[in-house]
C-alpha positions in Angstrom: 79.5 164.4 144.2 79.7 161.7 146.7 76.9 159.6 145.2 78.9 159.2 142.2 81.4 156.9 143.7 78.9 155.0 146.1 76.8 153.0 143.6 78.4 149.6 144.2 81.0 147.3 142.7 81.5 147.0 139.1 79.6 144.7 136.7 82.5 142.3 136.9 81.7 141.5 140.6 78.0 142.0 140.8 76.2 142.2 137.4 75.2 138.6 137.1 73.7 138.3 140.6 70.2 138.6 138.9 66.9 138.7 140.7 63.4 137.4 140.1 61.9 135.2 137.5 64.6 135.9 135.0 67.6 134.9 137.1 68.3 131.5 135.7 67.5 132.7 132.2 70.0 135.6 132.5 72.8 133.6 133.9 72.2 131.4 130.8 71.0 127.9 130.2 73.7 125.8 128.4 73.9 126.1 124.7 73.2 123.2 122.4 76.6 121.9 121.3 75.0 119.5 118.8 73.7 122.5 116.9 77.3 123.7 116.1 77.6 123.1 112.4 80.6 125.4 112.0 83.8 125.4 114.1 84.5 128.5 116.0 87.3 129.8 118.1 87.8 127.6 121.2 85.5 128.8 123.9 83.5 131.0 121.7 79.9 130.7 120.7 78.7 128.9 117.6 76.8 130.8 115.0 73.5 129.4 116.0 73.9 130.7 119.6 73.6 134.4 118.4 70.1 133.7 117.2 68.7 132.8 120.6 65.8 135.2 121.6 65.2 134.0 125.1 65.7 137.0 127.5 64.4 140.3 129.0 62.5 142.2 126.4 61.6 145.3 128.3 61.4 147.0 131.7 59.4 150.0 132.8 58.7 152.2 135.9 55.2 152.9 137.0 54.1 156.6 136.9 54.9 157.2 140.6 58.2 155.4 140.4 57.0 152.9 143.2 56.9 149.9 141.0 58.7 148.5 138.1 57.9 145.7 135.6 60.2 143.2 133.8 59.1 141.6 130.7 60.7 138.0 130.1 60.6 135.8 127.2 61.4 132.0 127.4 61.7 129.2 124.9 62.1 129.4 121.2 59.9 128.9 118.2 56.8 126.9 119.1 57.9 126.8 122.7 57.9 130.5 123.2 56.2 132.1 126.2 56.3 135.3 128.0 55.9 136.6 131.5 55.5 139.8 133.4 57.2 140.3 136.8 56.2 143.4 138.9 58.2 144.5 141.9 58.0 147.0 144.6 60.7 149.6 143.8 61.1 150.4 147.6 62.1 146.8 148.1 63.4 145.8 144.8 65.2 142.5 145.7 62.2 141.4 147.8 59.8 138.7 146.6 57.9 139.6 143.4 54.8 141.4 144.0 53.1 139.4 141.2 54.0 137.3 138.3 51.7 137.1 135.2 51.8 134.8 132.3 51.4 136.8 129.1 51.0 133.6 127.0 52.7 131.6 124.2 53.7 134.7 122.4 56.9 136.6 121.7 56.9 140.2 123.2 58.6 143.5 122.4 58.0 146.1 125.1 56.1 147.0 128.2 54.6 150.4 129.4 52.6 151.5 132.5 49.4 153.4 131.8 48.6 153.6 135.5 49.9 152.3 138.8 47.9 149.1 138.3 47.8 148.7 134.5 50.4 147.7 131.9 50.5 147.5 128.1 52.5 144.8 126.4 53.3 144.5 122.7 53.1 140.9 121.6 54.0 139.3 118.3 52.9 136.0 116.9 55.3 134.7 114.3 53.6 133.3 111.2 53.6 129.5 110.5 54.4 128.8 106.8 51.7 126.5 105.6 51.5 124.4 102.4 48.2 124.4 100.3 47.0 122.4 97.5 46.4 124.4 94.2 42.9 124.2 92.9 42.7 121.4 90.2 46.2 120.2 90.8 48.3 117.7 92.8 50.9 120.4 93.4 51.2 122.4 96.6 52.8 125.6 97.4 53.9 127.6 100.4 51.7 130.4 101.7 53.5 133.4 103.3 52.5 134.9 106.5 53.2 138.1 108.4 54.1 138.6 112.1 50.9 139.5 113.9 51.3 142.4 116.3 48.9 143.1 119.1 48.8 145.3 122.1 47.5 143.6 125.2 46.4 145.5 128.5 47.4 143.7 131.8 45.9 144.5 135.2 48.8 143.8 137.6 46.6 143.0 140.6 43.8 140.8 139.1 45.7 139.6 136.1 42.8 140.6 133.8 43.9 141.1 130.2 42.2 143.0 127.3 43.4 142.9 123.7 43.1 146.3 121.9 40.3 146.1 119.3 39.1 142.9 120.8 35.6 143.7 119.9 36.3 144.0 116.1 36.8 140.5 115.0 37.1 141.3 111.4 39.9 143.9 112.1 41.8 141.5 114.2 41.5 138.8 111.4 42.6 141.2 108.6 45.2 143.3 110.1 48.5 142.1 111.4 49.7 145.6 112.4 48.0 146.5 115.6 51.1 146.9 117.7 51.8 150.6 117.6 50.8 153.4 120.3 51.0 156.9 119.0 50.5 158.5 122.5 50.3 157.0 125.9 48.4 159.9 127.1 50.1 160.3 130.6 47.4 162.4 131.9 44.6 160.0 130.8 45.5 156.6 132.4 42.4 154.8 130.9 43.2 155.5 127.3 45.9 155.5 124.6 46.0 156.6 121.0 46.8 153.8 118.4 46.8 153.8 114.6 45.0 151.1 112.7 44.5 150.5 109.0 41.0 150.6 107.6 39.3 148.3 105.1 40.2 150.8 102.2 43.9 150.9 103.1 43.8 154.4 104.8 45.0 154.9 108.4 42.8 155.7 111.3 43.7 157.1 114.7 41.7 155.4 117.6 41.4 156.5 121.1 41.5 153.1 122.9 40.1 152.3 126.3 42.8 150.2 127.9 40.4 148.6 130.3 37.8 147.4 127.7 40.1 147.2 124.6 37.4 149.2 122.7 38.3 152.2 120.6 36.8 155.3 118.9 38.2 156.8 115.8 39.2 160.3 116.1 41.1 161.1 113.0 41.6 159.6 109.5 44.4 160.1 107.0 44.8 159.5 103.2 46.4 156.3 102.1 49.8 157.6 102.3 49.6 158.6 106.0 51.9 156.6 108.4 51.1 158.4 111.7 50.4 161.4 113.8 52.1 163.4 116.6 50.0 164.7 119.3 50.0 167.5 121.8 47.9 166.5 124.9 46.1 164.0 122.8 45.3 166.3 119.9 46.9 165.5 116.5 49.3 168.5 115.6 51.5 166.8 113.0 50.8 164.2 110.4 53.4 162.1 108.7 52.9 160.8 105.1 55.2 158.5 103.1 55.4 158.2 99.3 54.8 155.0 97.4 58.5 154.0 97.5 58.9 154.6 101.1 61.9 156.8 100.9 60.4 160.3 101.5 58.3 161.5 104.4 56.1 164.6 104.1 55.0 166.4 107.3 51.9 168.4 107.7 50.9 170.6 110.6 47.9 172.2 112.2 47.3 174.1 115.5 44.9 172.6 118.1 41.4 173.5 117.1 42.2 174.0 113.4 40.7 171.7 110.7 43.0 172.0 107.9 46.5 170.5 107.5 49.3 172.6 106.1 52.4 171.4 104.4 55.5 171.8 106.7 58.5 170.0 105.0 59.7 166.9 103.2 62.6 164.8 104.1 64.4 161.9 102.7 64.1 158.8 104.9 66.9 156.4 106.0 70.1 158.2 104.7 71.2 161.6 105.9 68.3 162.5 108.3 67.5 166.1 108.6 64.4 166.1 110.7 62.6 164.0 113.3 60.1 164.5 116.1 61.4 164.5 119.6 58.5 165.4 121.9 55.9 167.9 122.9 56.5 171.2 124.6 54.6 173.2 127.3 53.3 175.5 124.4 50.6 173.9 122.3 51.8 175.9 119.2 55.3 174.4 119.3 56.8 170.9 119.1 60.4 169.7 119.9 62.2 168.3 116.9 65.7 167.2 115.8 66.7 169.2 112.7 69.5 170.5 110.8 68.4 174.1 110.5 69.5 176.6 107.8 73.3 176.2 107.3 74.0 174.3 110.4 76.7 171.8 110.2 75.3 169.6 113.0 71.8 168.2 114.0 70.4 170.0 117.1 67.2 169.9 119.1 65.0 172.9 118.6 61.4 173.8 119.0 59.5 174.5 115.9 56.5 176.8 115.7 53.4 175.1 114.1 52.1 178.6 113.1 54.9 179.8 110.9 57.4 177.0 111.1 60.2 179.1 112.5 62.6 177.3 114.8 64.1 178.2 118.2 67.8 178.3 119.3 69.3 175.0 119.9 68.3 173.4 123.2 71.0 171.7 125.4 73.4 172.2 122.6 76.9 170.5 122.6 79.3 172.2 120.0 80.6 170.0 117.2 78.4 166.9 117.8 75.2 165.8 116.2 72.3 165.5 118.5 70.7 162.1 118.5 67.4 162.5 120.4 65.7 164.2 123.3 64.6 162.2 126.4 61.5 162.8 128.7 60.5 161.4 132.1 57.4 159.2 132.8 55.1 162.3 132.9 56.3 163.6 129.7 58.6 166.3 131.0 61.6 167.1 128.9 64.8 166.0 130.5 67.7 166.6 128.0 69.5 165.7 124.7 71.4 162.6 123.9 74.6 162.7 121.9 77.3 160.2 121.0 81.0 160.9 121.9 83.3 158.1 123.1 80.0 156.5 124.2 76.3 157.6 124.6 76.2 160.9 126.6 73.6 163.4 127.7 73.3 167.2 128.1 70.6 167.3 130.9 68.3 170.2 132.0 69.4 169.4 135.5 73.1 169.3 135.8 72.9 167.0 138.7 71.8 164.1 136.6 75.2 164.2 134.7 76.9 162.8 137.7 74.5 160.0 138.0 74.9 159.1 134.5 78.7 159.1 134.8 78.4 156.8 137.8 76.3 154.3 135.8 79.0 154.5 133.1 81.7 153.9 135.7 79.7 150.8 137.2 80.0 149.4 133.6 83.8 150.3 133.4 83.0 152.9 130.8 82.8 150.1 128.3 79.0 150.4 127.5 76.4 152.8 126.5 73.8 153.5 129.3 70.5 154.6 127.7 68.0 156.1 130.1 64.6 154.6 128.9 62.4 155.4 131.9 62.7 158.2 134.6 60.5 158.8 137.4 58.8 162.3 137.7 61.0 163.2 140.6 64.2 162.2 138.7 65.1 159.7 141.6 64.5 156.3 140.0 65.4 155.2 136.5 65.4 152.2 134.1 68.3 152.0 131.8 69.2 149.7 129.0 72.9 149.0 128.8 74.7 147.8 125.5 78.3 147.6 124.3 80.4 145.5 122.0 80.2 142.6 124.6 76.8 143.5 126.0 73.9 142.5 123.8 71.6 144.5 126.1 71.0 144.5 130.0 68.2 146.2 131.8 69.0 147.9 135.1 67.2 149.6 137.8 68.8 152.7 139.4 67.7 154.5 142.7 69.5 157.8 143.3 68.5 158.0 147.0 69.3 154.5 147.8 72.6 154.7 145.6 71.6 151.3 144.3 72.2 149.7 140.8 70.1 146.5 140.3 70.3 144.2 137.3 66.9 143.3 136.0 67.8 140.9 133.1 69.6 140.5 129.9 68.1 140.6 126.3 70.0 137.3 125.4 71.7 134.4 127.2 74.9 135.5 125.7 77.6 136.2 128.4 80.0 139.1 127.8 83.1 137.0 128.9 82.6 134.8 125.7 82.3 137.8 123.3 85.0 139.8 121.4 86.2 143.0 123.1 85.7 146.3 121.1 87.6 149.5 121.1 87.5 152.9 119.6 90.5 153.9 117.4 91.4 157.1 115.8 92.7 156.6 112.1 95.2 159.0 110.5 94.4 159.1 106.8 96.8 159.6 104.0 95.8 163.1 103.4 96.1 164.3 107.0 92.5 163.9 108.1 91.4 161.8 111.2 88.4 159.4 111.3 87.0 157.2 114.0 86.8 153.4 113.7 85.8 150.4 116.0 88.0 147.3 116.3 86.7 144.1 117.7 89.1 141.4 118.9 88.4 137.7 118.8 88.0 136.0 122.2 91.6 134.9 122.3 93.0 138.3 121.3 95.6 136.7 119.3 96.8 138.2 115.9 95.1 136.7 112.8 92.8 137.5 109.9 90.9 140.8 109.5 87.4 141.4 108.2 86.5 144.9 107.4 82.9 145.9 107.6 82.1 149.2 106.0 78.6 150.4 107.0 75.7 151.1 104.7 74.1 154.5 104.0 76.5 155.8 103.4 75.2 158.9 105.5 74.8 156.8 108.7 77.5 155.6 111.0 78.6 152.8 113.1 78.6 153.0 117.0 80.7 151.2 119.6 77.8 148.8 120.4 76.7 145.2 120.1 76.6 144.0 116.5 75.7 140.5 115.9 77.5 140.1 112.5 80.6 141.5 114.2 80.5 139.0 117.1 79.8 136.0 114.7 83.0 137.0 112.8 85.1 137.5 115.9 83.8 134.1 117.3 85.6 132.4 114.2 88.9 133.9 115.6 89.0 136.9 113.3 89.5 140.6 114.0 86.7 143.0 112.8 87.1 146.5 111.8 84.2 149.1 111.3 85.5 152.4 109.9 83.4 155.5 109.8 85.0 156.8 106.6 84.4 160.2 105.2 80.9 160.5 103.8 79.4 158.9 106.9 76.7 160.5 108.8 76.6 161.5 112.5 79.7 163.8 112.4 78.1 166.8 110.8 77.3 167.9 107.3 80.8 168.9 106.3 82.2 165.3 107.1 79.4 163.8 105.1 80.1 166.2 102.2 83.8 165.1 102.3 82.6 161.9 100.6 80.2 163.5 97.9 81.5 162.6 94.5 84.3 160.5 96.0 82.7 157.0 95.9 85.3 154.6 94.7 88.0 157.0 95.7 88.5 158.9 99.0 85.8 156.9 100.8 87.7 153.7 99.8 91.0 155.3 100.8 89.8 155.8 104.3 88.8 152.2 104.6 92.3 151.1 103.3 94.0 153.5 105.6 92.2 152.1 108.7 93.1 148.5 107.6 96.8 149.6 107.3 96.9 151.1 110.7 95.3 148.2 112.6 97.5 145.6 110.8 100.5 147.7 111.9 99.5 148.5 115.4 98.0 145.0 116.2 100.3 142.8 114.2 97.5 141.3 112.3 98.0 139.1 109.2 98.2 141.3 106.2 97.8 138.3 103.9 94.4 137.4 105.3 92.1 140.5 104.9 88.5 140.3 103.6 85.7 142.8 103.1 82.1 142.6 103.7 79.2 145.0 104.0 75.5 145.6 103.3 73.9 148.3 100.9 76.6 151.0 100.4 78.9 148.6 102.4 78.3 145.9 99.7 79.4 148.6 97.1 82.5 149.3 99.1 83.2 145.6 99.4 83.0 145.2 95.5 85.0 148.4 94.8 87.6 147.3 97.3 88.2 144.0 95.4 88.5 146.1 92.2 90.9 148.7 93.7 93.0 146.5 95.7 93.3 142.9 94.3 96.4 142.2 96.3 94.8 143.1 99.6 91.4 141.5 99.9 91.3 137.6 99.8 87.4 137.6 99.6 84.7 140.2 99.2 81.0 139.9 100.3 78.3 142.2 99.1 74.8 142.0 100.7 72.2 144.0 98.9 75.0 146.1 97.5 75.1 148.6 94.5 77.4 147.3 91.7 76.8 149.6 88.8 76.5 153.4 89.7 75.3 154.5 86.2 72.5 151.9 86.3 71.6 152.8 89.9 71.3 156.5 89.1 69.1 155.6 85.9 66.9 153.5 88.2 66.5 156.2 90.8 65.4 158.6 88.1 62.9 156.3 86.6 61.3 155.4 89.9 61.5 158.8 91.5 57.8 159.9 92.4 58.8 163.0 94.4 58.2 166.7 93.6 61.2 168.0 91.7 62.8 164.5 91.6 64.3 165.1 95.1 65.5 161.6 95.5 67.4 161.5 92.2 68.8 164.9 93.0 69.9 163.5 96.4 71.9 160.7 95.0 73.3 162.9 92.1 74.8 165.2 94.7 76.3 162.2 96.5 77.5 160.0 93.6 77.9 162.4 90.6 76.2 164.1 87.7 75.7 161.6 84.8 75.5 164.6 82.3 79.0 165.9 83.1 80.8 163.1 85.2 79.8 160.0 83.4 83.3 158.6 82.9 84.1 159.1 86.6 80.9 157.4 87.6 81.5 154.4 85.2 85.1 154.1 86.6 83.6 153.9 90.1 81.2 151.1 89.0 82.5 147.7 90.0 80.3 145.8 87.4 82.3 147.5 84.6 85.6 146.6 86.1 85.1 142.8 86.9 88.4 141.9 84.9 90.3 143.6 87.6 89.0 141.4 90.5 91.0 138.4 91.7 89.4 137.3 95.0 86.3 135.0 95.3 83.1 137.1 95.6 79.8 136.3 97.5 76.7 138.2 96.5 73.5 138.2 98.6 70.4 140.0 97.8 66.7 140.1 99.0 64.3 139.5 96.0 61.9 142.1 97.6 64.7 144.8 98.0 63.0 148.2 97.0 66.0 150.2 98.1 68.7 148.6 95.9 67.0 146.5 93.3 68.1 142.9 93.0 69.1 143.4 89.4 72.3 145.2 90.7 73.6 141.9 92.2 72.1 139.8 89.4 74.0 141.9 86.9 77.2 141.7 88.8 76.8 137.9 89.1 76.5 137.6 85.3 79.4 139.8 84.7 81.7 137.9 87.0 80.7 134.6 85.6 81.4 136.0 82.0 84.7 136.9 83.1 85.5 133.5 84.5 85.7 134.8 88.2 84.8 132.9 91.4 81.4 134.0 92.4 78.5 132.7 94.4 74.9 134.4 94.3 72.4 133.9 97.0 68.8 135.2 96.8 67.0 135.8 100.1 63.2 135.9 100.4 63.1 139.3 101.8 63.7 143.0 101.4 66.8 145.3 101.9 68.3 143.2 104.7 65.2 142.9 106.8 65.0 139.1 106.8 63.8 136.6 109.4 66.5 134.8 111.4 66.5 131.6 109.5 67.5 133.5 106.3 70.1 135.7 108.2 71.6 132.5 110.0 71.9 130.6 106.6 73.5 133.8 105.1 76.1 134.2 107.8 77.0 130.5 107.6 77.6 131.0 103.8 79.8 134.1 104.7 81.8 132.2 107.3 82.4 129.3 105.0 83.7 131.5 102.1 85.9 133.4 104.6 87.3 130.1 106.0 88.3 129.0 102.5 89.8 132.4 101.8 91.8 132.5 105.0 92.9 128.9 104.8 
């Protein structure tokens, strides 16, 4: 197709010719050299540089595709401010149609509700205060929560309205008013938003975006987390159990009063079901599902009357579907997959050539995610990400054959980040797995840090990863293996790791290490392992299995004792039929028949075999892997006279604020520097 080769020069020649208010921001202000507390590879960024949030936070097309808006955030901390820039899509490089100050707030996304009105999600970070305790001279910290709000902005007059602005008590009491359940593309004056009531239940409100005033149209029990709509009518309701690890879906047809149980699913690991979008038929919704005995996730329609499912839609054989995509009017466009990079199966095959052209513009080095498509399919907003691309927003006009950069999510430059590549690893038993290898800026052979992912039934992608780039900036290579037992490659691939914790899953990691050391000439005497959740378990088990290989191991919110973990899952399981305990029993093993194997795969019970220094990090509010796992490992290592450091973070399962994350990464780098010295 001629258009495919006429979209302009590659990003190496043109990408950083930014336009508009965000140009100087995108090109990047200088980084504060005085803040560099740890040395890094010459020319690379310091650790602090990776925690800079100035940049483009969103971009969106108007319903007609005649305008686009870019959402910028400037400054840091108390100096944060945000701005909207609206441009004419027919003259995208001309003067800004309008520039609107959003205020001294952080921002998350922008969305058009009509040709002249935008919604913006804002976030006000909490300020930690000290209060004096009654009757005492002592003072203590008071914790806050990020306050989320949705603000309506008229792009001509600049008039703004905060959703629920007439309910002062609700605004004071609820920090979580930043979600939109349905943008109602056929009703430009309204959106649907969830909001918590004073009794803790969730209400669904029809909000007038002009006035900020809403009317409740639905109310769920205390466990309700949201609804799915068909033309503004709730047809699915999603409830969460107390521990937050199982979702229950209820369904009803338009016009019905009663909700019917449709299905239950585990959250986080091994996803089996998710909402994609509505269909033309009010009795069906489009979902992502692993149906019956399917090996792969597919996009299908599910009937809300009898819960039957259709044949796969835009199916790609041998690959898990990721999601479906829709245009600005809610029309279905296609299905997303992940092969060598993010790919699509479109309803309109002509779109495939344009997506390939966008990939070529970025030298087939990035994922180009289509986040907004005009109703005629001519104009698109994309978000580009890759190992060296933290996130760039682009505007693409098919007819004009024009790709225009809109701004970058951070001020990091891809030339100063480590280059990543996809590799295929041959395992010792003849299988093949996929892995991603990131080189330091210099590309010189040196130490290697392996980062097994969490889950384990999730996967890594060839995308930007802050931890990976921080490690690469120190002059180290970073390896991310998608070992057997990972998700994203089909059920059979995941099942190949069931009951093989501490064995096959570790062997795949070791085989990936051996291959890259051989192929890249890396230093086999300077290898470390680091991971979070399951990855933390893999790090500890690696130190047990291969004391001669690993010079340091870092476990973040990791499991240390599989026996104790299974016992804890059973005690805390509040699901029908103990579905969570049964889920983990299938993955790890059956304590009633396989206890010796499970004990042998528990690092805490084998600390005497560990030689390298260990760093343990855990969130004190972790409800996924309890902190006692790391605390018990710490005690066992100290009792055995091993080198160990334990850090507790004021947070949950890795969901920490940047100050905590920055301090943790500095501790990790310090340990690895000593280990690699």
